[in-house]
C-alpha positions in Angstrom: -5.5 39.7 28.0 -6.5 42.3 30.5 -7.8 39.7 33.0 -4.4 38.0 33.0 -2.7 41.4 33.8 -5.1 41.9 36.6 -4.3 38.5 38.1 -0.6 39.1 37.8 -1.0 42.4 39.5 -3.0 40.9 42.3 -0.4 38.1 42.8 2.4 40.7 42.9 0.4 42.7 45.4 0.1 39.6 47.6 3.9 39.0 47.3 4.5 42.6 48.2 2.1 42.4 51.2 3.7 39.2 52.5 7.2 40.6 52.0 6.3 43.8 53.9 4.8 41.8 56.8 7.8 39.5 57.0 10.3 42.4 56.8 8.4 44.4 59.5 8.6 41.3 61.8 12.3 40.8 61.0 13.0 44.5 61.9 11.3 43.9 65.2 13.7 41.0 65.9 16.7 43.3 65.0 15.8 45.2 68.2 18.0 43.4 70.7 15.6 43.9 73.6 12.8 42.3 71.6 15.0 39.5 70.4 16.2 38.6 73.9 12.7 38.8 75.3 11.4 36.5 72.6 14.2 34.0 73.1 13.6 34.0 76.9 9.8 33.6 76.6 9.9 30.9 73.9 13.0 29.0 74.7 13.7 29.8 78.3 17.2 31.0 77.4 18.2 33.9 79.6 21.5 34.8 78.0 23.1 34.5 74.6 26.7 35.5 74.0 27.2 38.7 72.1 28.7 36.7 69.3 25.6 34.6 68.9 23.4 37.7 69.0 25.5 39.3 66.3 25.3 36.2 64.1 21.5 36.1 64.6 21.2 39.8 63.6 23.5 39.3 60.6 21.2 36.5 59.3 18.1 38.5 60.0 19.5 41.4 58.0 20.3 39.0 55.2 16.7 37.8 55.3 15.6 41.4 54.7 17.6 41.3 51.4 16.4 37.8 50.3 13.4 37.2 48.2 10.4 35.4 49.7 10.4 31.7 49.9 7.3 31.2 47.8 6.9 27.6 48.8 7.1 28.4 52.5 4.4 31.1 52.1 2.1 29.2 49.7 -0.6 28.6 52.4 -0.8 32.4 52.8 -1.0 32.9 49.0 -3.8 30.3 48.9 -5.7 31.9 51.7 -5.4 35.4 50.1 -6.6 33.9 46.8 -9.5 32.0 48.3 -10.8 34.8 50.5 -9.9 37.6 48.0 -8.8 39.5 51.1 -5.7 41.3 52.4 -6.0 39.9 55.9 -4.3 36.9 57.2 -5.6 34.2 59.5 -3.8 33.6 62.8 -2.5 30.3 61.6 -0.9 32.0 58.6 0.9 34.5 60.8 2.8 31.7 62.4 4.6 31.1 59.1 6.5 34.4 59.6 7.7 33.2 63.0 8.6 29.8 61.7 11.0 31.3 59.2 12.6 33.5 61.9 12.8 30.7 64.4 14.8 28.6 61.9 17.6 31.2 62.3 17.2 31.5 66.1 17.4 27.7 66.6 20.8 27.5 64.9 22.3 29.6 67.6 20.2 28.8 70.7 20.7 25.1 70.8 
């Protein structure tokens, strides 16, 4: 019984870790300078209207309140379980950006 509790605790720690990492990245994107720079560097879009920027920031704030998409982050959970580590591989870090870019692409194109 105690082993099951330990595994559940570890799984919850992994969820909390991923949630924190995602939320920290989302907060970076809420900084308008960072957001504009990222959009320019990755999509070669120099300007977005203030309305589009506000909609992007609104959706990013909603993302902070939303629970993790467990299916989307399954590769990270698998990696953490396999390696018994709290560090992510570089490939796994891209999953955080993919989730944010889904929001950005709705307003950029």
